[in-house]
C-alpha positions in Angstrom: 0.1 -0.1 -0.2 0.9 3.2 -0.3 1.9 5.7 2.0 -0.3 8.5 0.4 -2.8 5.6 0.4 -1.7 4.7 4.1 -2.7 7.9 6.0 -5.6 8.2 3.9 -6.8 4.9 5.2 -5.9 5.6 9.2 -7.3 9.1 9.3 -9.9 7.5 8.2 -10.4 5.4 11.0 -9.4 7.8 13.2 -12.8 10.6 12.3 -15.0 6.9 12.2 -14.3 6.3 15.6 -14.7 9.5 16.6 -17.5 10.3 14.7 -18.9 6.6 16.5 -17.6 7.6 19.9 -19.5 11.3 19.8 -22.8 10.9 17.8 -23.7 6.9 19.4 -26.6 5.7 18.4 -27.0 8.1 15.8 -24.7 6.9 13.7 -24.8 4.3 11.7 -22.8 1.1 9.0 -23.9 1.2 6.5 -21.4 -1.3 4.9 -18.0 -1.2 6.9 -15.7 -2.3 3.8 -17.2 0.1 1.2 -16.5 3.0 4.0 -20.8 4.1 3.7 -21.7 5.7 7.0 -25.2 6.7 7.8 -26.1 9.3 10.9 -29.7 10.4 11.6 -29.7 14.3 12.7 -32.5 16.1 14.6 -33.5 19.8 15.5 -33.7 18.2 18.9 -32.5 14.7 20.3 -35.8 14.5 22.7 -38.3 15.9 20.7 -37.2 16.0 17.0 -39.1 18.3 15.2 -37.0 18.2 12.1 -34.8 14.8 10.9 -32.4 13.9 8.1 -29.8 11.3 6.9 -27.2 11.5 5.8 -25.7 9.4 4.7 -22.1 9.2 3.1 -19.2 6.9 1.7 -15.8 7.6 2.0 -13.2 7.6 -0.8 -9.9 6.3 -1.1 -8.7 9.3 -1.6 -10.0 11.3 1.4 -9.8 13.4 3.2 -6.8 14.0 0.7 -7.4 15.1 -2.7 -11.5 14.0 -2.5 -14.3 14.5 -0.7 -16.3 12.3 1.1 -19.6 11.6 -2.1 -22.4 12.5 0.4 -26.5 11.8 0.1 -29.0 13.9 1.7 -32.6 12.2 3.0 -35.9 13.7 4.0 -38.6 13.8 2.7 -39.9 17.5 2.9 -36.6 18.0 2.2 -37.1 19.4 -1.8 -35.9 21.5 -4.6 -34.1 25.0 -3.9 -33.8 23.6 0.1 -31.9 21.2 -0.6 -29.7 22.7 -3.4 -28.9 26.0 -0.6 -27.4 22.6 2.7 -26.1 20.8 -0.5 -23.9 24.7 -1.8 -23.6 24.7 2.5 -22.0 21.3 2.8 -19.8 22.1 -0.2 -18.9 25.5 1.3 -17.8 23.5 4.5 -15.1 21.1 2.1 -13.9 24.2 -0.5 -12.7 25.9 3.2 -11.0 22.7 4.7 -9.6 20.4 2.2 -7.3 18.7 3.0 -9.0 18.2 6.4 -11.9 15.9 7.7 -15.2 17.8 7.4 -18.1 14.8 9.0 -18.2 16.8 12.2 -18.5 19.7 10.4 -21.4 19.1 7.9 -22.8 16.6 10.6 -23.5 20.0 12.3 -24.0 22.2 10.1 -26.8 20.1 9.2 -27.8 20.0 13.0 -27.4 24.2 12.8 -29.8 24.3 9.5 -32.6 22.0 11.6 -32.5 24.4 14.5 -33.0 27.1 12.9 -36.3 25.4 10.5 -37.6 24.3 14.1 -37.1 28.0 15.7 -40.1 29.1 12.5 -43.4 29.7 12.4 -43.5 27.1 10.0 -45.2 23.2 10.7 -43.1 20.8 11.2 -43.6 17.6 8.2 -45.9 15.7 7.3 -45.0 12.1 8.5 -46.3 9.3 10.0 -45.2 8.8 13.7 -43.3 6.5 15.1 -44.1 4.7 18.5 -41.4 5.3 21.2 -40.9 1.8 21.0 -41.1 1.6 16.7 -37.8 4.8 16.4 -35.5 3.2 19.8 -35.1 0.0 20.0 -38.5 -2.3 17.7 -36.4 -5.1 18.9 -38.8 -5.3 21.7 -41.1 -6.4 20.1 -39.5 -10.1 18.9 -42.5 -11.7 21.1 -44.4 -11.2 19.0 -46.2 -14.0 16.5 -44.6 -14.0 13.3 -47.1 -14.1 10.7 -45.1 -14.9 7.4 -48.9 -14.3 5.0 -48.8 -10.8 6.0 -45.9 -10.2 3.9 -46.8 -11.8 0.9 -50.2 -10.4 0.7 -48.9 -6.9 0.8 -46.7 -7.3 -2.3 -50.1 -6.0 -4.4 -48.7 -5.7 -7.6 -49.5 -4.1 -11.2 -47.8 -7.2 -12.8 -48.3 -4.6 -16.5 -45.3 -2.6 -14.8 -42.6 -6.1 -14.8 -39.9 -4.7 -17.8 -41.3 -8.5 -19.4 -44.1 -8.3 -22.1 -44.7 -12.9 -21.3 -45.3 -13.0 -17.7 -43.4 -15.0 -15.8 -44.2 -17.6 -13.7 -41.3 -20.2 -13.3 -40.0 -19.7 -9.2 -36.5 -18.8 -9.9 -34.1 -21.1 -7.4 -33.6 -20.1 -4.3 -30.0 -19.8 -2.6 -29.3 -19.5 1.1 -25.8 -17.7 2.1 -23.9 -18.9 5.1 -25.5 -17.7 8.8 -24.3 -14.4 10.9 -24.2 -15.2 14.5 -23.2 -12.9 17.3 -24.8 -12.9 21.4 -26.9 -15.3 20.2 -28.9 -13.8 17.4 -29.2 -15.7 13.2 -28.8 -14.0 10.7 -29.1 -15.6 7.0 -29.5 -14.3 4.1 -31.3 -16.4 0.7 -31.1 -15.4 -2.8 -33.2 -15.5 -5.8 -32.6 -14.0 -9.6 -36.3 -12.2 -10.5 -37.7 -10.6 -13.3 -41.0 -9.5 -12.4 -43.2 -8.9 -9.1 -44.7 -12.0 -9.3 -41.5 -13.6 -8.6 -41.1 -12.0 -5.8 -44.6 -13.0 -4.9 -43.2 -16.6 -5.6 -39.8 -16.5 -3.6 -42.1 -15.2 0.1 -43.9 -18.1 -0.5 -41.5 -20.7 -1.2 -39.6 -18.9 1.7 -42.0 -19.2 4.5 -43.0 -23.6 3.4 -39.9 -23.9 5.4 -40.6 -23.7 9.6 -37.3 -22.1 10.6 -37.7 -19.1 7.9 -41.4 -18.9 8.7 -40.7 -19.0 12.9 -37.4 -16.2 12.2 -38.3 -13.0 14.2 -37.8 -10.6 11.7 -37.8 -11.8 7.4 -36.7 -8.8 5.7 -36.2 -7.9 2.0 -35.3 -5.9 -1.1 -35.1 -6.2 -4.4 -34.5 -4.5 -7.8 -35.5 -5.3 -11.7 -34.9 -3.7 -14.3 -37.3 -2.6 -16.2 -35.1 -2.3 -20.3 -38.2 -0.7 -21.8 -37.9 2.3 -19.6 -34.4 2.3 -18.5 -35.7 2.4 -15.0 -35.3 -0.2 -11.7 -38.7 -1.4 -10.2 -37.5 -2.3 -6.1 -39.2 -1.8 -3.3 -37.6 -3.4 0.0 -40.4 -4.5 3.3 -38.6 -4.3 7.4 -40.6 -6.7 9.0 -40.7 -4.7 12.1 -37.2 -4.5 12.1 -37.4 -0.7 11.3 -35.2 1.0 8.5 -33.8 -3.2 7.6 -35.4 -3.4 4.6 -34.7 0.7 3.5 -30.8 -0.3 4.3 -30.6 -3.6 3.0 -31.8 -1.9 -0.5 -30.0 0.7 -0.4 -27.3 -1.6 0.0 -28.2 -3.1 -2.9 -28.2 0.3 -5.3 -24.7 0.8 -4.1 -24.1 -2.7 -5.7 -25.3 -1.5 -8.9 -27.3 -5.2 -8.2 -29.9 -5.9 -10.7 -32.7 -8.5 -11.6 -32.0 -10.0 -7.7 -33.9 -10.8 -4.5 -32.5 -10.6 -1.3 -34.4 -12.2 1.6 -32.5 -11.6 5.3 -34.3 -13.7 8.2 -33.3 -12.5 11.8 -34.0 -15.3 14.5 -34.0 -13.0 18.1 -31.3 -13.9 21.1 -32.8 -12.0 23.6 -29.8 -10.0 24.1 -30.1 -6.5 21.9 -27.6 -5.8 19.0 -28.1 -1.9 18.5 -26.6 -0.9 15.7 -24.8 -4.0 14.2 -27.4 -6.3 13.8 -28.0 -3.0 10.2 -24.4 -4.2 10.4 -24.9 -8.3 10.2 -27.9 -8.0 7.9 -26.1 -5.6 5.4 -23.1 -8.1 5.6 -25.5 -11.5 5.0 -26.4 -9.5 1.9 -23.3 -8.5 0.4 -22.2 -11.7 1.2 -24.2 -13.9 -0.6 -24.5 -11.1 -3.6 -20.8 -11.7 -4.3 -20.7 -15.7 -3.8 -23.1 -15.2 -6.9 -21.9 -13.1 -9.2 -24.4 -10.5 -8.9 -20.7 -8.2 -7.8 -17.4 -8.9 -8.3 -15.8 -6.7 -5.0 -15.7 -3.7 -3.2 -13.6 -1.7 -5.7 -16.1 -2.3 -8.7 -18.8 -2.1 -6.1 -17.2 1.4 -5.9 -16.6 2.4 -9.8 -20.3 0.9 -10.7 -22.0 4.1 -8.0 -19.9 6.4 -10.0 -22.4 5.4 -13.3 -25.4 6.8 -10.4 -23.2 10.0 -9.2 -25.0 13.3 -9.9 -22.7 15.4 -10.2 -22.0 19.2 -9.5 -18.6 20.3 -10.5 -17.7 23.6 -8.1 -16.1 26.4 -10.2 -15.2 28.9 -7.5 -12.4 28.1 -5.3 -11.0 24.2 -7.0 -8.8 27.2 -9.5 -5.5 24.0 -8.0 -7.8 21.2 -7.8 -9.0 21.2 -11.2 -10.1 17.2 -10.4 -12.4 18.3 -8.0 -16.0 17.6 -7.6 -18.4 17.4 -4.7 -21.3 14.2 -5.8 -24.6 13.3 -4.4 -24.9 9.6 -5.3 -29.2 9.9 -6.5 -31.5 6.6 -5.3 -33.8 6.0 -8.1 
């Protein structure tokens, strides 16, 4: 490893450790290998009115010569308000090129949210979660599993499929190597899918297995590429593990996989794992996707991510760094 790469890697690890220590459970590891992280930022920790999720991926060149790749996630953040916040983050990068900036970004976003909460406008019109759902959904794991509800929830319009001929064949299902941590076990299941009906068939088949049907959670996500529309048909399900389905789908988008479905079963062992549970869910999914050649390596996944980036070059302040641009990737 080159001396510069080793230095960047050490600085990244130090920054990651610091962020985890400062923000605790607000800081979440989405993919440790690809260095993808997420932090939930609120105007008020005890009684949040405005909340935003900042997702970042740290390229090998960060913090020396490249900025983090980032995305701002909030249902209320649109138009000029999104552009203004992105510009503020980019300005912070320009003023601190070569320095670690994640803390500065998080606190800038928090300042914006605090200012927004002090205005007279009401909070976002979003469905409120119960305290149990928002803090630790693992407390509800004693509830009986109802797998039929997941299959019934997939009420798709089959006309949206990418194929003109409806595919009714049950695809082959592969099962990954389980991961066990503190008596909780995670296992991924993978199937190639080309239409929503196959998604329902795969779920039905999996639930024929009594062990899978008895899992505390069966989280899933799928991505189907529609050739005619040049876009993706995709969806996910938490199955009681709040935000797990979205994180799994996000991983699949980062890896740029298509025409595949991943289900991750979790059997709860009685000990709360905190954010580690999301790491295990994504690691299970990533391992089986790599094993079945849907993606080959973190490096290729990072290259594939470039196809989905929306980049805005910075014309000011970068005359000495003409190759630098700030990129925020857009999830379809």
